N, C-alpha and C positions, 0 to 999 in steps of 0.2 A: 693499054689504058690507066694501071694503075701505077706506072711511073708517073705520068701524066699527074693524076691525083696527088699523089704523095706530095710534089712540090704544088701542087694548085693552092693546098693548105696556109703554105706560106707565105702569100705575097699580103699586100698590105689591102687594108678595105676597098679603095678607091679600083686599083687589080684585081680585087676579088668581084667586086660587080662587073666591070667589064668583062672580064675572064669567065662568069658565070653567065651571064646572057649570051655572049658567041659562042659559049659548050653548047648550049641548049641543044644542038642536034646530035653532038658528041653522045653527052647522057640519054638523050632519049631512043638514040639508034645503036645503045653498046650494048653487045651481046654476052660480054665478060664481064663487066664490073656490077659487083654481087654486094659490096658492102661499100658506103661510101660516107667518109666521118669528117663533117663539115661544125662538131661543135666549134664554140666559145669565137668565132668568125662575125666579124664586125659587115653580114650580108645585107646590102638595105631591101626593103620589100620589094623594088621590082627587079631583086636577085635571085629572092625568094621563091617569087610567083614564076621567073621564066622557071626555076629548078622543079616546082611540082607540075608546072605545063609538060616538062620535058618526062615526067616522071609517070606523066597519064600513059603514056603507051610502050615504055621500057618496061621488058619482060623480063630481066636479070637480076633486078638491084634487088636484095634480099634483105638488107638493113640499111637505114637513114637517119646519124645521127645529126640534129640540127638542135641540140641543144645549148640553152644561151644565147640562142639567137632570136631575135624579138620579132616574132609573126604578127600581125595586124589581121585585121579581120580579113582584109582584102588577101592577104596569105593564109588566111582558115580557111576561105571559099574553096580558093586555088586546089589547098591540102584534102577537103572535104571530095572533090573531083578527082581527086589521084584516089582516096581510099573506096571510091564508089567504081571505078575503073582497073584499077592496077590489081591482079590478083597473086604477082609475084612479092610484094613486099610483105615480109613478116614482123620485122622489127624496125620500129620508130621512136626514135629518144623525142621527146618534146620539152624534155627536163629546164624550166626555168624558162623558159619562150613566152612569157607572158600574154597567154592565151586564158582569156575572160571564161568566167561558166558558159555565156550562152555561146561561145566559141567551143568550147567543150563539147557541150549538147549537140553539137552541128558536127563535128566528128563521128563522135559515140553513135548518133543517128544513119552517116554514113559509111558506116562498118556492114 
């Protein structure tokens, strides 16, 4: 799966959205994917939410980098649920994700 995700990052925004939504099961069921770097990709809200939904039950991923990806209020809700359910995720990079104070409070409450 590492090889897949290395090239996954090289796709265009349109291909990224289609691939990310289509890869939800792959991410969800992965037992070997421990680090996922998606920073600075133009992933739309639907892709972000699909990613976070998959991570609700993923038990292997320890690091997720979504820096510089716009996370909308709906994305924050989905991420809050991940933080409540996923105990494996230890490092989350949200740098410049456009999350407002209310969203940050929701994320901190979920921890």
